[in-house]
C-alpha positions as CSV (number, residue, x, y, z in Angstrom):
1,M,5.4,16.8,-13.9
2,L,5.8,17.3,-10.2
3,S,4.9,14.9,-7.5
4,D,5.2,15.0,-3.7
5,H,5.9,11.3,-3.2
6,S,8.4,8.7,-4.5
7,D,7.4,5.6,-6.4
8,G,8.5,3.0,-3.8
9,E,9.5,2.6,-0.2
10,N,13.0,1.9,0.9
11,H,12.8,-1.0,3.3
12,A,16.4,-1.9,4.3
13,G,20.0,-1.1,4.2
14,P,21.8,1.6,2.2
15,S,18.8,2.8,0.2
16,S,17.1,4.1,3.4
17,R,17.4,7.8,4.1
18,R,20.6,8.7,5.9
19,S,21.9,11.7,7.8
20,A,24.8,12.3,5.4
21,S,26.2,10.8,2.3
22,P,29.8,10.1,1.2
23,L,29.0,12.5,-1.7
24,S,29.0,15.4,0.7
25,D,32.4,14.5,2.1
26,A,34.2,13.9,-1.1
27,S,36.0,16.4,-3.3
28,D,34.0,17.9,-6.2
29,E,36.1,16.2,-8.8
30,G,38.6,13.5,-9.1
31,F,37.0,10.9,-6.9
32,Y,34.1,10.7,-9.3
33,G,36.3,9.9,-12.3
34,L,36.1,6.1,-12.6
35,D,39.7,5.9,-13.8
36,D,40.7,7.6,-10.6
37,L,38.8,5.4,-8.2
38,L,40.8,2.9,-6.2
39,P,39.4,-0.3,-4.7
40,E,38.5,0.0,-1.0
41,P,41.0,-1.8,1.2
42,E,40.0,-5.3,2.1
43,S,38.3,-5.7,5.5
44,P,38.3,-8.8,7.7
45,L,34.6,-9.3,7.0
46,P,32.9,-8.0,3.8
47,A,29.9,-5.6,4.3
48,P,26.7,-7.6,4.2
49,Y,24.2,-7.3,1.4
50,S,21.1,-5.3,1.9
51,F,17.8,-5.3,0.1
52,S,15.3,-2.7,-1.1
53,T,11.9,-3.0,-2.9
54,Y,10.1,-1.3,-5.8
55,E,6.4,-1.4,-6.0
56,I,5.0,-1.5,-9.6
57,P,2.3,1.3,-9.7
58,A,-1.3,0.0,-9.5
59,D,-2.3,1.6,-12.8
60,V,0.4,-0.3,-14.7
61,I,-0.5,-3.6,-16.4
62,L,2.5,-5.7,-17.2
63,P,2.4,-8.2,-20.1
64,V,4.1,-10.6,-17.7
65,Q,2.8,-11.6,-14.2
66,D,5.0,-13.9,-12.2
67,E,4.9,-15.7,-8.9
68,V,8.5,-14.7,-8.3
69,N,7.6,-11.1,-7.9
70,R,3.9,-11.6,-7.5
71,G,3.6,-9.2,-10.5
72,R,3.7,-6.1,-8.3
73,Q,6.8,-6.0,-6.2
74,L,10.5,-6.2,-7.2
75,V,13.2,-7.1,-4.7
76,L,16.6,-5.6,-5.3
77,R,19.8,-6.8,-3.6
78,L,22.4,-4.1,-3.1
79,V,26.1,-4.7,-2.6
80,G,27.1,-4.1,1.0
81,S,29.5,-1.2,0.2
82,H,31.2,-0.2,-3.1
83,P,33.2,2.9,-4.2
84,L,31.0,3.0,-7.4
85,W,27.8,3.6,-5.4
86,G,26.3,0.3,-6.3
87,H,25.2,0.0,-2.6
88,H,22.4,2.5,-3.1
89,L,19.0,2.2,-4.8
90,W,18.7,5.8,-5.9
91,N,15.4,7.6,-6.0
92,T,16.2,8.5,-9.6
93,A,16.0,4.8,-10.5
94,R,12.6,4.6,-9.0
95,V,11.2,7.6,-10.9
96,F,12.9,6.4,-14.0
97,S,11.4,2.9,-13.8
98,T,7.9,4.3,-13.2
99,Y,8.3,6.6,-16.3
100,L,9.3,3.6,-18.4
101,L,6.3,1.6,-17.2
102,R,3.9,4.5,-18.0
103,N,5.4,5.0,-21.4
104,P,5.4,1.4,-22.8
105,S,6.0,2.5,-26.4
106,L,9.6,3.4,-25.4
107,V,10.2,-0.1,-24.2
108,K,8.0,-2.8,-25.8
109,G,9.7,-4.7,-28.5
110,K,12.8,-2.6,-28.2
111,K,16.5,-3.4,-27.8
112,V,17.6,-1.7,-24.6
113,L,21.1,-1.0,-23.1
114,E,21.6,0.4,-19.6
115,L,24.9,1.9,-18.7
116,G,26.1,2.2,-15.1
117,A,23.1,0.1,-14.0
118,G,23.9,-0.5,-10.3
119,A,21.0,-2.6,-9.0
120,A,19.6,-2.6,-12.5
121,L,16.0,-1.7,-11.6
122,P,15.2,0.2,-14.9
123,S,16.5,-2.7,-17.0
124,I,14.5,-5.2,-15.1
125,V,11.4,-3.1,-15.6
126,C,12.1,-3.1,-19.3
127,A,12.4,-6.9,-19.4
128,L,9.1,-7.2,-17.6
129,A,7.4,-4.6,-19.8
130,G,8.1,-6.4,-23.0
131,S,11.5,-5.3,-24.3
132,D,12.8,-7.6,-27.1
133,D,16.3,-7.6,-25.7
134,V,17.9,-6.0,-22.6
135,V,21.7,-5.6,-22.0
136,I,22.6,-4.5,-18.5
137,T,26.1,-3.1,-17.9
138,D,28.2,-1.5,-15.2
139,Y,31.8,-1.1,-14.4
140,P,33.5,-4.5,-14.9
141,D,33.8,-5.3,-11.3
142,T,32.9,-8.9,-10.2
143,D,30.8,-7.9,-7.2
144,L,28.7,-5.4,-9.3
145,V,28.2,-7.7,-12.2
146,E,27.3,-10.7,-10.1
147,N,24.8,-8.7,-8.1
148,M,23.1,-7.5,-11.3
149,R,22.8,-11.1,-12.4
150,F,21.3,-12.0,-9.0
151,N,18.7,-9.3,-9.3
152,V,17.7,-10.5,-12.8
153,D,17.4,-14.1,-11.6
154,V,15.1,-13.0,-8.7
155,N,12.9,-10.6,-10.6
156,V,12.8,-11.8,-14.2
157,P,10.8,-15.0,-15.0
158,G,12.8,-17.8,-16.4
159,D,11.2,-17.7,-19.9
160,L,12.4,-14.1,-20.3
161,R,15.9,-14.4,-19.0
162,G,17.2,-15.4,-22.4
163,K,16.3,-11.9,-23.5
164,V,18.5,-10.3,-20.7
165,D,22.3,-10.2,-20.6
166,V,24.5,-8.8,-17.9
167,V,28.1,-7.7,-18.8
168,G,30.8,-5.3,-17.7
169,H,31.6,-2.3,-19.7
170,L,34.0,0.6,-19.2
171,W,32.6,3.8,-20.7
172,G,34.5,5.0,-23.8
173,H,36.1,1.6,-24.4
174,D,35.5,-1.0,-27.1
175,V,31.8,-1.8,-27.6
176,K,32.1,-4.8,-29.9
177,H,30.8,-7.1,-27.1
178,L,27.7,-4.8,-26.7
179,M,27.0,-4.4,-30.4
180,A,27.3,-8.1,-31.1
181,R,24.0,-8.7,-29.3
182,T,22.3,-6.4,-31.9
183,Q,24.1,-7.8,-34.9
184,N,25.9,-4.5,-35.0
185,K,22.7,-2.6,-35.6
186,G,22.7,-0.8,-32.2
187,Y,20.1,-0.3,-29.5
188,D,16.7,1.4,-29.7
189,L,16.9,2.8,-26.2
190,L,19.8,3.7,-23.9
191,I,19.2,4.1,-20.2
192,L,21.5,6.4,-18.1
193,S,20.3,6.7,-14.5
194,D,22.1,9.0,-12.2
195,L,25.4,8.9,-14.1
196,V,26.2,12.5,-15.1
197,F,27.6,13.5,-11.6
198,N,30.7,11.7,-12.9
199,H,31.9,15.0,-14.6
200,S,35.3,13.7,-15.6
201,Q,33.6,10.8,-17.4
202,H,31.2,12.8,-19.6
203,D,33.5,12.4,-22.7
204,A,33.7,8.6,-22.2
205,L,30.0,8.2,-21.5
206,I,29.1,10.2,-24.6
207,K,31.5,8.1,-26.7
208,T,29.7,5.0,-25.7
209,V,26.3,6.6,-26.3
210,N,27.4,7.6,-29.9
211,S,28.8,4.1,-30.5
212,T,25.8,2.0,-29.4
213,L,22.6,3.8,-30.3
214,S,20.9,2.6,-33.4
215,S,20.7,4.8,-36.4
216,S,16.9,4.5,-36.5
217,P,15.2,7.9,-36.3
218,D,13.1,6.6,-33.4
219,A,16.1,5.5,-31.3
220,C,16.7,7.6,-28.2
221,V,18.6,8.0,-25.0
222,L,16.9,8.6,-21.6
223,V,19.0,10.4,-19.1
224,F,17.6,10.8,-15.6
225,L,19.5,12.6,-12.8
226,T,19.3,14.2,-9.4
227,S,21.8,16.9,-8.5
228,H,22.9,15.5,-5.2
229,R,25.5,18.3,-4.9
230,P,23.5,21.5,-5.5
231,H,26.6,23.7,-6.0
232,L,27.5,21.5,-9.0
233,V,24.2,21.7,-10.9
234,E,25.8,23.4,-13.9
235,E,28.5,20.8,-14.1
236,D,25.9,18.0,-14.0
237,N,23.8,19.7,-16.7
238,A,26.8,20.4,-18.9
239,F,26.5,16.8,-20.1
240,F,23.6,17.7,-22.4
241,P,25.1,20.5,-24.5
242,Q,28.3,18.4,-24.7
243,L,26.2,15.5,-26.0
244,A,24.4,17.8,-28.5
245,L,27.7,18.8,-30.1
246,S,29.0,15.3,-30.4
247,G,28.7,12.9,-33.4
248,D,26.3,14.2,-36.0
249,G,24.4,16.3,-33.4
250,W,21.8,15.6,-30.8
251,V,18.5,17.2,-29.6
252,Y,17.5,16.9,-26.0
253,Q,14.2,17.7,-24.2
254,K,13.1,17.5,-20.6
255,V,10.3,15.0,-20.0
256,V,10.2,14.7,-16.2
257,E,10.6,16.9,-13.2
258,E,9.5,15.2,-10.1
259,W,10.0,15.6,-6.4
260,A,11.2,12.2,-4.9
261,G,12.8,13.4,-1.6
262,A,16.5,13.9,-0.8
263,M,18.4,10.7,-0.4
264,F,20.4,12.1,2.6
265,E,18.5,14.6,4.7
266,D,21.6,16.2,6.3
267,D,23.7,16.8,3.2
268,P,24.5,20.4,2.5
269,G,22.7,22.4,-0.1
270,D,19.1,23.1,-1.1
271,E,17.0,20.1,-0.3
272,K,14.6,20.8,-3.1
273,I,17.4,20.5,-5.6
274,R,18.8,17.4,-3.9
275,G,15.4,15.7,-3.9
276,T,14.1,16.5,-7.4
277,V,14.5,14.0,-10.3
278,H,15.0,15.4,-13.8
279,G,14.4,13.3,-16.8
280,W,15.7,14.1,-20.3
281,K,15.1,12.4,-23.7
282,A,17.8,12.8,-26.3
283,W,18.0,11.7,-30.0
284,R,20.1,12.3,-33.0
285,V,19.3,15.4,-35.1
286,R,16.6,14.6,-37.6
287,T,15.8,16.4,-40.9
288,G,14.9,20.0,-40.2
289,E,16.1,20.0,-36.6
290,E,19.0,21.9,-35.0
291,A,21.2,20.4,-32.3
292,G,20.5,21.6,-28.8
293,E,17.7,21.8,-26.3
294,R,14.1,21.6,-27.4
295,K,11.7,23.1,-24.9
296,P,8.9,20.9,-23.5
297,G,5.8,21.1,-25.7
298,C,7.7,22.1,-28.8
């Protein structure tokens, strides 16, 4: 589906539209490999936090209404500045969250794991929409992890917080701490929001995906992305055929194509590409299926 508007308004700080992004100034590879990232040098004063909001669509009825978020608006705190991009609430996360809310069968009663969660908006939406258990992860950095916990505390009612856990996880590494939450049965839904631009980390990300998704035939992975660097669209999308060939094989299908607006208006490259969110659903090969892409409607 195509839309000419985004699903929420950026109100403050780094999530607002900017003239240019650090993405446009960095090299095409290397910097985006998490193992290659170096901590930013300490400054005399840490960058302040900023905040952004997400409005739950009017047509969505949540099973939980709460005074904390008034049932309709979520408030997300963003770290002041971070080399892993946790200081942005990406438009991809907004579109992703709206998709989850409008497809409750993917979420309600499910065990959900989000990788590279950042501000954790999709995970918080899952908790509010009736997921049985939600585990929110990102790179095991104290600032990132504590900020995700803050956002859960602000937006998830107290009686639901026991269903939400926030932990650090390095893609491709041991998943015992993640699997223990599911009694080693795995998760029904994996959430990957704007992660595949880390081309050097595709192998590690796919390893974690294969290690944590439940063996249930209904279990699936949702991968939403925007190609913020249009000249690297092919490298972004290479994640999917690589996933398809991993493990026992995967099928993937596009479920969303929506205009959300470019995050940084003066970045180089086609603005339509930089402002369009693509959503994909992937699942392990089932009986009678072949690994690879399934066209929409098939």
